[in-house]
N, C-alpha and C positions, 0 to 999 in steps of 0.2 A: 426613441422614448427613454426617459430616465428610468433606472432600475431602483428597486427598493434595496438598500444596502444597510445591513445590520451586522454588528460584530458583538459576540458574547465571549467573555474570557472564561475559559475552563480552568486554566492554571497558567501562570507566567505573567502576573501583573503586580507591580510594586514589590517584587522579590527577584531573586536570582536563580530560581529553580527551573523546573521543566517548562516547556512551552506547548500550549494547545489552545486554539481559538476556533470558535464556530462562526463562520462567515456566511451570511444569508444574502443571496442575490435573487430577488423575486421568490420563486418557489424552490430554488436549489440551494443546498447547504453544503459548504465545504468545511472539512475539519483541517485547519492549518496546523500541521505537525501533531504528533501524538506522543508527547514525552511523559516521562516519569522520573522521579528523583531517586537518589541513591538509596534512600531508606524505604522505598516502595510505600509511600503514604497512602492509606486507604481512603483518605478524604478526596484525593484526586480521582480515584476510581469511582467513588460515589457521584462525583460531578460528571464524569463520563457517562455513567449509566443513565442519567436523566435525559441525555440527548442521543443515545446510541441508535435509536430507531429512526431518527430524523436525519442522520448523516447520509448524504448521497455520494460523496467522494472524499478521499483523504489526499492531501498534498504534503509530501515529506521533503524537507530541505536538506538535512544532514543525517548521516547514519548512526549517530551516537545515541545514548540513552535519553538525553534531554529532548530529542526530537522524534524518536520512534520507540522508546522503551516500553510504553504501555500497549503497543500494538498486539503482541502475542497474547496478552491477557484478555484484551477486548475481543479478539477473534476466538480464543479458546473457551472463554467463560461467559462472555456477554453477547455473542452472536453477531458480531460485526462482519458483514459480508459485502460491503461496497468496494468498488475498485480503489486501489491505492496507487497514486502516480508518483514516480520518482525517477531519477536518472539511473543509468546502468551501474555506475560505481556505487551509488547509494544502496542499490539493491544488493550488490555483492558484498560490499563492506558492512552493510547493515546486518547481514547474516552472521558475519564474523563477530561483530559487536555482541549480538544477542547470544550466539553460541558460547562465546568466552565468558559473558556475564553469568549465564546459567551454570557453566562448568565451574567457574570461580566460586560461586555460592555453594554448589553441590559438593565441592571438595572439602568444605569445612562445616557444613550444616545440612539439615534436611530442608531443601528448597523446593516448595510445592506450589508456588504462585503460578508458574507456568512450566510447561515441559518443552522438550525439543520438538515434539510433534506439533505443539501450538506454534512454535516459531516457524516450522515448515508450512503450516496452514496459513499463517499470516503472510508469508512471502509468496505463497501461491496466488494471492490477490493482487500482486504488484503488476502494474503496467509500466514497463521500462521505456524511458524516453531519452532522446539526445538533446543537447543544447540547441535552442532556437527551433526545435520541432514543435509544431502546433497540433493540438488534437481538439476537434470539435465535439462537444458533448451532445448527448442525445437525451430524450425523455424530457424531464423537467428542466434540464440544462440546455435545451435547444437554443441555439444562438450564442452560447458561451464557448470561448476558446481559451485553453490554458497553454502556456509556453514557459519552459524553464530557461533561465539565463544564468551564465556563470556568476558565482558568488565568491569564489576563493575559500579560504579558511580550511576546508577539507576537500578531498578529491570527490568530484561529483556534486559538490554543494551547489544549491540552486536558489535563485531569486525567482519567485513565481509571478507571472503576469497573467491576469485574468481579463479578457476582453469580451465585450458584448457587441457583436455586429458592427465593430468599428466605431462605436459611439462612446462607450465608457471603458476605462482602463483602471484596473485595480492592481496594485503592486504590493506583494508581501516580501519584505527584505529584512532578514534578521541575521546577526552574527556574520555579516559579510566582511571582506577584507579588501581594501582599495589598493594594496601594495602587491607587487609581484614577489614570489618566493622562488626557492630553488626548484620545486617541483610543481608549482601551480601559478597560473596567471592571476591577474587582479580581477575584481568583479566588473560587470558590465552595467552597473547602476547608473553611470554617467550618461549612458545612451538613452535613458528614459527621460522624457521631458513632459512636464505638466500632466501627470496622471490625475484621474478623477479622485482617487483615494490611494494614499500611501500608508501602509502599515509597517512600522519599523520599531526597533528597540532602542532603548536609551541606557543600556547596561554600562557602556564604557565612557559615559559623559565625563566622569571625574578621573579619567585614566589617560595616561600618555603612553603610547606604544613604544617609543624609543627607537633608536637606530639598531639595525640588524647586526652591524659590526660590533656594537657594544655588548649585545647579548651573547654573541658568539665568543667574544673574548672572555666574558665572565664564565661561560661554560667551560672553555678550554683551560682557563687558569685553575678552576676548581678541580677539574679532572687531573691535571698535571700535578698539582700539589698533593692530591690524595694518592696518586700512583707512586709518587716518589717517597712517600712514607709507608709504602706497602699496605695501603688501605684499599677498600672496595668502594665503588660509587654506585649508588642506586638512583636511577632516573625514572621517576614515576610518569608513565605515559598511558595513553588510551590504547585500544586494541588495534584499530585499523584506520585512524584518522590522522591526527597530528604526529603520530609515531613515524609516519613515512618521511616527514620533513627532518625529524631528528635523526633517523637512521641514515638518511642521505648525507646529512651534515657530518655525522661521526665517521661514516665511510670515507668521506673526502679528507677528514682530518687524519685518519689512520693511513691513507694512501700517501699523504704528504710526509716525506722522510724528514723534513726539517722540524716537524712537530714532535718527533721522538716518541710517538704513541704506538707505533707499529709493533713494539716489543711487548705490549700488554694485550690482554684479552678483551674482547668486545662481544656481547651476547644480547640477543633479543629473546625475551622469555614471556610467552603467553601460551594459552592452550592451543592456539591455532596459528602459530607463527609461520608455519610452512605455507599455509593457504593465503595468509595476508600478503606475504612477499610475492607469491605466485600470481595473485590477482593484480598486485601493483605492476608486475612485469607485463601483464597483458592489457594494461590500460594506459599505455603511453600516449595515445591520442587525446586523453583527457588532461594531460599535464601541460607544463609551460611550453612556450614556443621554442625555447632553447633545447629542451629535451627532445621535442618532436623533430627538430632540425637535425640534431645529432643522430637520432635513430634513422632518419631517412637517408642521411649521407653515409654514415659509417656502420649502421646497424648496431649502434652502441646503446645498450639498455642500462640505465644507471642503477636499476635494482637487481642486477646480477651482482649481488654483494659478495665481496672478496674477503672481508675481514669480519663481518657480522655473522656470528654463529647462531643458528636458530635452535632454540630449545623449547620444549613444551612441558617440562616438569622440573622440579628441583633436583632430581637425581641426575638428569643430564647436565644441569648447571654445575653440580658438584664435580663433574669430570673435567671442567674447564679450569685451567690453572689460574691461581691468583697471583697478583692483584688483577681485578677485572672490573669492567664497566658493564652494568646490566640495565637494559631497557625493559621494565616490567610493568604489567598492567595489574591493577586498575589505578587510575590517577587519584581517586578519592581516598585511597588507603582503607576503604571499608571492607574490602574482600580482595581475593586474588593473590598472585605471587608477590605483588608489591607490598602488601600488608605482611606477608610471611617474612620477606627479607627485611622489612623495616623492623620487625620485632627482633630478628636475629642480629642486625647490624647496628642499631641505633645506640647501643650502650658501649660500643667500641669507639674510642676517640680518634682512631685512624681512619674511620670510614666517613663518607659524605652522603647525604640524602639531598637530591635535587628535585624540587617540585616544579612542574611546568604548567600547571593549570589551576586556576582559582575555581574550585568546586563549590557546591552549595554550602551555605552556613550550616554548621552542625556536624560536618564530616571531620574525620581526623586530619586530613590534609589541610582543610581550611583553618582549622584551629592552629596548626603549626605555622600557617602563613600569617594569620592575624596576630599571633603571639610569638614573635621570633625569639624572645628571651626566655622561653620556657626551659626549665632545668629538669623537669620530670613530668610524666603524663601517665594517666591510667588508661589502659586499653583492655578490651575484652578479647581473650584468646579463645577461639572456637576450634574444636577439632572433633573428628569423628573416630570413634573407637568401636571395634566389633563387640557384639554382645557375648557374654560368657555366663556360665553357671545357671542360676535360677532365672535370670533375665532371658537367656537364650531359650531355656525350656518353655518359659511362659510365651515367648514370641512364637516358637514353633507350634505350641498348642493352639494359639489364636489362628495361625496360618492354616493348621489342619482343619479346624472348625470352619474357617472361611472357605477353604477348598471344598469341603464336603457340602456346604450350603450352595456354593456355585455349581458343583456337579449335580446336586439334586434339582436345582433350577433348570440347568441345561437339559437334564433328562426329562423333566416335566414338559419343557418346551418342545423337545423332540417328539414326545408321546402325543402331545396336542397337535403338532404339525402332521404326524402320521395319521391321526384320526381324521383330520380335515382332508388330507390327501385321499384317504380311503373312501371317505364320504363323497368327494367329488368324482372319483373313479366310478363308484356305484351309480351315482346319478347319471354319468355319461353312458354307462352300459345300459341302464334302464331306458334312457332316451333312444339309444340305438336299437334296442330290442323292439320298442314300440314302433319305430319307423320301419324296421324289417318286417314286422307282422303286418303292418298296413300294406306294404308293397306285396307281400305274399298273398294277402286277401284279394288285392286287385288282380294279381296273376290268376288266381283261382276263378275269378269271375270271367276272365277273358278266355280261359281254356274250355272249349266246347266238346272235345272228344279226347280219347285216350292217346291218340297220336300226338296231339299238342302237348299232353302231359309228358309223354316220353321225350319229346324234343326239349321240353323245359328241364327234365332231369338230366339229359345228356349235356345240355348247356351248363347246368350246375356243376356236373362232373368235370367238364372242361375248365371251368373257372377255378375249381379246386386244384386241378392239375397244374394250372398256371402258377399257383402259389409255390410250387416246388421248384426251386431254383438250383441249378447245378453250379455250385460255387467252388467245386474242387476240394471241399472239406470233408472230413470223415463224417459218417452218418450220425455219430453221437454228438458231434459239434453242430451238425445241421439241425438236430432236434433240440438244441439248447434254446430255451426261451430268451436268453440274453441277447441273441443275435438277431431276433425279429422284434421290432418295436411293438408290434401288435399281438405278440404271442400271448402275453399275460392277459390280454383282453379277449382274444378269440376263444380261449379255453372256457370262459364263463358265459359266452353268448348262447342263446337258444338256437335250435336248428333252423329257426326262421330267419336268423340274421344273415345278411349278405356276406359272401366271402370276399375278402380283400387281399390284394397282393401284399406280401411282406418282403422287404429287401434286406439282405444280410448287411449288417453294420459292424465295423471294426472299431475298437477303442482308439481314440486319437486325442492327444494332449498337445495343445499349441504352446510352443515355447515363446516366452516373452523376453525380449532383450532390453537391458538397461542402456540408455543412450544419454549422451550429454550434448553440448553445443557442437562437438566435432564428429558425432556419429556414435556407433556402438562402442561401449566401454570394453576395453581389452583386459583380460585377466593375465598378468605376467606369468603365472604358473603354467599356462598352456603353451608358452613359448620357451620355457627353460629346458635346456638340454644338459643332462647330467655329465656327459663326457666333456663338455666344453666349459664347465664351471671355472676351472683355473684361468681361462683366457679372459674372464671378466676383470680380474685384477689387472692384467696387462693393459686392458682397454682403459681402465680408470687411472692407471698410474701416472700418466702425464697431466692429469687434471688437477685443479686446485680445489681442495676441500674446505677452504675457509680458514685455515690456520694462519695466524699472523706471520709465522716464519715459513709458510708454504711447504711444510714438510709433513708427509704422511707416508710412512713406510709401507711399501707394497706388500711386504710379508704379512703385515697385520690383516690386510684385506684378503690375502690368500688364506689365512687362518679362518677368517670369517666365512669365506665362500666355501671352504672345504669342511666346515664344521657340520656335523650331522645332528647336533643337538638343536639347531635353530629350525623353527617351523618355516615352511615354504613362504607363507605370507609375510612373516617377519623378514625373511631374506629379500623378498621383492621390495618391501618398504625401505630397507636399508640401501638397496641399489638405487631406488628412486631418489632417496635423500642425497646419496653421494653424487648422482649425476645431475641433480637439480631439476629432473623431469618429474613433475607431480601431476596428478589428475587435475583437470580444469574444474571439474565439478566438485565443490567442497564436500558434498555428501559422500563421495567415493573415497575420500582419504581414509586410510586405516584408522586414524585416531577418531574421526567423526563416526565411522562405522562402529567403533568400539563404544563410543558414547551413546549412539542411538540404538544399536541393536544388541549390545551385550551388557545389559544392566547387571550390576553385581548381585550375586545370590546370597552373599554374606550379610546378615542384618547388622546395622550400625546404630549407634546412638550418638547424639551430639553433647559434648561436654563444654561448658562455658565457664571460664575462669577469669577473674579480674586480676590484672597484673600491673604493678607500678614499674614503669620503665624510666630509667635515668637517661636523659638526652645528652650523651657525651659526644656523639657524632656531630659533624657540621651539617646543619639543615639550612638550606637557602632556597629562595624562590627565584627562578629565572623564567621570565615570561616568554612562552612559545605558543600562546593562544592564537595569534594572528587574527585579531579583530580590529576594526577601525576604532580610533580613539575620538575624543571630543572634537578636536580641531578638524579632523577629516569629516566627521558627521555633519558639522556645521557647514563646511564648504559644499558637501554633496547636497544638503537640503537647499542651500542658496542657489545651487545650479539646477536642481530638479524643479523647484517651485510647485509642489503639489497643490491641487485645489482644496483638498481636505486631508487632514493628517491625524493618524492615531498612534500614540506612543504606548508601547508595551514593554514588558520585561526589563525592569530596572528598579533601582531603589527610588524612594520618593524624592530625594534630593536631586538625583540625576534627571528624573522626568520633569520636575519643576524648572530646573535650569535650562533644559532644552525648550520647554514651553515659553519661557521668558525670552529666550533668544529669538525664537520664531515670531513672537508677537512684536518685539521691538524692531526687528528687521523687516516685518511685514512680508514674510516669505510665503505664508499660506493665504490664499484668496478667500477660502471659506472658513471652516471651523477646525479647531484643534481639540481632540479628545484624548483622555487618559483614563480609561475605565479600570475598575478594580475587579477582583475575582467575582464572578457571578453577575456582574453588571452587563447591561445591553446598551450599546450606543447606536443611534439611528443616524447613519451618515448619508442618507438619501439626499441627492443634490436638488431635486425638484421639491419645492416647498408645498405645492398643492397636489401632491400625488397621494392617492388613497388606494388601499388594498382591501378589497371586499370579497368575502366568501359567503355563498348562499347556503341556507338551510336546505336539507333534502326535501322537505315539504314544499318549499318555495321553488326549488329547482325542478321538481316533477311537474309543476303546473305551467312551465314555460315552453312555448313553441319556438324552435330554433329555425333559422334560415342559413343556408350556406353562403359564405363570402370568400373572396380571393385575397386581394392585396389592397386593403383599404384602411381608413381610419374609422373607428367605431367608438361609441361611448354610451353610457346609460342616459336616459332622458328625463325620467320623472321619479322624484323621491319626495316624500313628505318629511319635514324637519320638526323635531320636537326639542328645540333648544332655543332659548331666548337670545343667546349670544350669537347665533348664526342664522341668517335669513336664507330662504330657499334660493333667491336669485344669486346671493353671494356664493353659495355652495356650487350651484350649477355652473356659474361662470368660472369657477376654479377647477372644474373637472378637466383632466388632461385626456386628450384623445390618444388611443393606443393603436399602433400599427399591427395589423393582423394578417396572417397568411393561411388561407384554407382552414378557417375556423368557423364555428357556429355562433351566430349573434341573434339576440332576441330582445324584445322589450322586457324590462323588469320593473314592476311596481312594488315599492317597498316603503316602509316607515323607518326612518333613522331616529333613534332615541339616544339621549346622552345620559351617562351615569350608569347605575346598575340596571340590570335587565328588568323589565316590567314583570309583574306577577304572572301574567299569562304567558310570558316568554320562557321557553325551556332554557336550562343552563347550557345546552349544547350550541346555542346560537353563536356564530363566529363573529369576532370583532375585527376592527381595523384601526390602525393608529396613524396619526399624522406627525410630520416632522415638527418639532418644537412643542409637541403635546404628547411626550412619550408616555405620560401617566394617564392620559385622557382616553376613555373607552367609548366607542360608538357602536351601537347595535343595529343591524339591519333585520327588520322583522316583516313578515307578510302583512299586507293591508287587510283590514276587515271588510266584510261585505258592504257595510254602510258607507265606508270611506271610498270603496271602489266604485259604488254607484254615483258618488258625487264627483268623481274624477272626470276631466274632459277626455274625449276619445283621442286615441293616438293618431296623429297625422300619418299619411302614407309616406314612407321613406324608401328611397332607392339607394341601396348600398352597393358599392363597387364603382370603379372608374374605368369602363371599357375603352380601349384604344380603337380609333377608327380603322387603323391598319389591320388589327386583328379581326375586327368586324367584317372587313372586306373579304378576308380569307375565309371566314365562316360562311358568308353569303355565297361565295363561289364554290368552295370545295364541298361543303356539307349540304347545301340546298340547291346548287346548280343555277344560281341567278347571275345575271350579268351585272357586274359592279366595277366602277372605276372612279378615280379622283379627277375632278375637273375644277381647277382653281381652288384647291383646298377643300372642296365639298365632295363627299362621297355620293355618287349617283348610282341608283339601282334601276335597271330596266328603263332608263331614261324617263321615268315617271315619278320616282321618289328620291328626295335629297336628304342627306344626313350631314349635319354640320355642328360645330361647337362654337358657342358664342364667347364673348369676352370674359364672362364669369366662370367659364369652364363647363357649363351645362350643355347637354346634347339636345339638339332640336331636330325634329322629324317633320318634313314638309312633303306634300305631294297630293295628287288627286286621289279621292276616295275610290279604291279599287281593291281587287283581291291581292294585288301585289303590295299595296300600302299596308293592309292588315297583316299580311304574312311577314313583311319586314318589321312591323311594329312588334309582333309576337317574338320574332327572333331577337330584337333589341331588348325586350323585357327579360328574355331568358338570360341575358348577360348580367342582370342585377339580382341581388337578394332583396326582395321587396318585403319590408316590415310594415 
């Protein structure tokens, strides 16, 4: 059966910003990507909030801010709790993107849109998948299967394929790359043929990707020219996506002695550079075939970087000798180390600034790309300074008042909880006393003489003696009420209460161990031996620490290891950094622990200054986006030939140009859509498919019957529309395949236009393809109309198979049944066969066997 397919644009239509689209397939709604722009526009969040409760699942294609940037905010502030599906690298690198984004903003301003806890909560919802792995959804998504396919562009990037029971296929493909790269394979979009619906972008329609050799030569030339005039090069990159391709390229250039670059310094600067490279080392199987083959044959990992020095703040970068090439985040120059270095270096004519990504319009990097002849630019310099003087005193006073209020609230809550606990204990004691009194009264009635009373007293004494347990503890400890759980309760019981045994209990605190993918996390301090500290330097002396000249005096490391001023955790971190062995779990890295668990206690304020910068440095744009261009997109569309096509994410000129090409070449069999933000397009392939939801009052009056695997449909409805007759509507109703569901007759009145006065506003509507703005209302029929309706004919729903019926007759009812010439005979007196039209015919002599077989046959149907 054809599904109802609708797509609503939340953001990412007729623009170059973030991507987010709400796809509806019947009653299940996917959120395709969950992006946010660099300026954190509140309009995008407001659009998210309108649909947050209806989202059943989120599909993420890439780990950058344009595809998952809004996820921490929606989880932390809007209550998004549905599963989020992504590949394993998108999950890991997405954390690095969001951690680095949060830290970059927090370094220069008070960033409160979301916290690191919100990021962790968002990524706890992720369901990690591998390429070509299929997951069958449940609930409203029963029958739907999602599969990620390789997309290129970034490690773990996915093209999502949504299938429904092998009948329909929806493909969501954006920002894909059809070409192979150094560390990634090309996309698998060419393996998809004639999908029901293809959702793709038109961002690069007016863009030519160019040859890789040309771009590499341009980058190398710029670096060499700058280094030879003793200048520095700033390359603006993202956190954990395209930076891997550039780091691998520069590492290869530095290793080539003919390039002459090995004498200069090369650094990767972002807040989580260590974790990014470590994750890249552990994800070789997601990279290109060449890298996988080299790793399998020689165990050579290309991301064991020899010349790239990893830095996570500007102080570490200052220790690297100049001239140097720095890969810094963020690429939009709105925040992060790239913005800081740009402000420092742009006024020096010896330096060069290389932009590698076309970010959203309105950002500093995009302005430099669109206006290459700028001589000066005004930027806002943001910095955090500690509070002093009166401001500090005022802040401390506010904090003191706030702490007192919080303490008072906490004390009141504890007092209230204590009262409730005491009340519950008193109620429990009262109940136990009443029960004990009743038991004692019954015993008094049963005692006839003094001997029985004496026996009862002896028995009571023995039960009291049983409560005294020899634990081997001193008498004062034995008498302590803390060791007997019922001691505080037995002391307040009446003498009529039954005596209960009390067992001594010792305090026990279960230790919880932090674990990662490889087991329990080891604290290096537990294994450090003071006497053998000098041997650490000798172990590390033959290793390469990333210097371009491969020189690192062992005496320096000796001084470091013998220093008593360094804290043990700092020592462990330095040894890990030197050896290249870092924790696999990003949350266990010392830097992340510092960010998450050691917030600064010093109050700060943000100072914003406008500064006019003269652009004396060389600023160029070298494309390393790795997205398919116009020529490639047209060839792919001509090869795929989708039945229906939706263009998203691109300027108006780009979308119109692709629409014109597809129309002229007759690539699309069905229709082509290009919705705007907030618009809903109905891409349902079946023209006469209706979606109806009943009112609760109508639903409560329906009698359902069980069915198995059959075709069902509604039978009678009254039409109140002069443009559509009853026969035309009923002839266009599509039968639906059902599996183990309830079916029933539904008598209703379909009205066109606004709801009638007697109809509540809560009545559900349904919409037909081609009439997106036409509303039809299904209302309960009145008593007068129902009396005039013809009675419903008896309908037998289900299609039982004769083979299954034979097994039921034999195994469940013990009757003799066998096939004779295609006819099922039972007890040699009753015959069951199927005629040419598919109906089952029962023949035989009237007898008990005939009626029994008929009853068994009727049980296989849902009779309406």
